[in-house]
C-alpha positions as CSV (number, residue, x, y, z in Angstrom):
1,M,-1.9,-18.6,1.3
2,R,-3.6,-18.6,4.8
3,A,-6.9,-16.6,5.4
4,S,-5.1,-14.2,8.0
5,S,-2.7,-13.1,4.9
6,A,-5.5,-12.7,2.7
7,R,-7.5,-10.6,5.3
8,R,-4.4,-8.5,5.7
9,S,-3.6,-8.0,2.2
10,A,-7.2,-7.2,1.3
11,I,-6.9,-4.2,4.0
12,V,-3.7,-3.0,2.2
13,F,-5.1,-3.4,-1.2
14,S,-8.3,-1.4,-0.3
15,A,-6.0,1.4,1.6
16,L,-4.3,1.5,-1.7
17,G,-7.3,1.6,-3.8
18,D,-7.3,5.8,-3.6
19,E,-5.4,7.7,-6.2
20,T,-4.3,10.3,-3.4
21,R,-3.0,7.7,-1.1
22,L,-1.1,6.0,-3.6
23,R,0.4,9.5,-4.6
24,L,1.4,9.7,-0.8
25,I,2.9,6.3,-1.0
26,A,5.1,7.2,-3.7
27,R,6.4,10.0,-2.3
28,L,6.9,8.3,1.2
29,A,8.7,5.8,-0.6
30,G,11.0,8.0,-2.4
31,G,12.8,9.4,0.8
32,G,12.5,9.3,4.6
33,P,10.1,10.1,6.6
34,M,7.9,13.4,5.6
35,S,5.8,15.9,7.6
36,I,1.9,16.6,6.3
37,T,3.3,20.1,5.4
38,G,6.0,18.3,2.9
39,L,3.4,15.4,1.8
40,T,0.9,18.4,0.9
41,A,3.5,20.7,-1.1
42,G,2.8,21.0,-4.4
43,S,-0.7,19.3,-4.0
44,K,-4.3,20.5,-4.4
45,V,-5.5,18.4,-1.4
46,S,-5.7,20.1,2.1
47,R,-3.8,19.3,5.1
48,Q,-6.6,17.9,6.9
49,A,-7.6,15.4,3.7
50,I,-3.8,14.4,3.8
51,T,-4.0,13.5,7.4
52,K,-7.5,11.3,6.9
53,H,-5.2,9.4,4.1
54,L,-2.4,8.8,6.3
55,H,-4.6,7.6,9.2
56,V,-6.5,5.2,6.7
57,M,-3.0,3.9,5.5
58,Q,-1.6,3.6,9.1
59,T,-4.6,1.4,10.2
60,A,-3.8,-0.7,7.0
61,G,-0.2,-0.8,8.6
62,L,1.3,1.0,5.4
63,V,2.9,3.9,7.2
64,Q,3.9,4.9,10.9
65,G,3.6,8.2,12.2
66,A,5.8,9.9,15.2
67,R,5.7,13.6,16.5
68,C,8.5,15.3,16.6
69,G,7.6,18.8,18.4
70,R,4.8,20.4,16.7
71,E,4.8,18.3,13.5
72,S,3.9,14.6,12.6
73,L,6.7,13.0,10.5
74,W,5.2,9.7,8.4
75,Q,7.3,7.2,6.8
76,L,6.5,4.1,4.9
77,D,6.3,0.4,6.3
78,P,7.5,-1.4,3.6
79,K,6.8,-4.6,5.6
80,R,3.0,-4.3,5.0
81,V,3.8,-3.5,0.9
82,D,6.1,-6.6,0.7
83,E,3.2,-8.9,2.2
84,A,0.7,-7.6,-0.4
85,R,3.2,-8.2,-3.0
86,Q,4.0,-11.6,-2.0
87,Y,0.2,-12.6,-1.9
88,L,0.0,-11.0,-5.7
89,D,2.9,-13.5,-6.5
90,V,1.0,-16.3,-5.4
91,I,-2.0,-15.3,-7.1
92,G,0.3,-14.8,-10.2
93,R,1.7,-18.2,-10.1
94,Q,-1.8,-19.9,-9.5
95,W,-3.1,-18.0,-12.6
96,D,-0.2,-19.1,-14.7
97,E,-0.7,-22.6,-13.7
98,A,-4.1,-22.3,-14.7
99,L,-3.1,-21.0,-18.1
100,A,-0.8,-23.8,-18.7
101,R,-3.3,-26.2,-17.7
102,L,-6.0,-24.9,-20.1
103,R,-3.0,-24.8,-23.0
104,T,-2.2,-28.2,-22.2
105,F,-5.7,-29.3,-22.5
106,V,-6.7,-27.5,-25.8
107,E,-3.6,-28.8,-27.5
108,Q,-4.5,-32.5,-26.8
């Protein structure tokens, strides 16, 4: 994995390291674009806090916002999530290889 890929993935993992942001990602992944009003529905988190979380995720490239009249509609950008998943896949393969080498060493 290249250093630039690791850096981009670290930004995504950092943004996803918050329970509220994970819930927002799950809600956005379940459907199309949503307004801040829709994202706060049924939540005890304020609209202002949701907006701040969305901006953190936008900086990480996880979501995109667009104005629609007086509201902003937010949607998930699955490309960044997929890049982070691919990075975890590489780490998982490396871990599996290290465990296989250890098993071979121990069995000899």
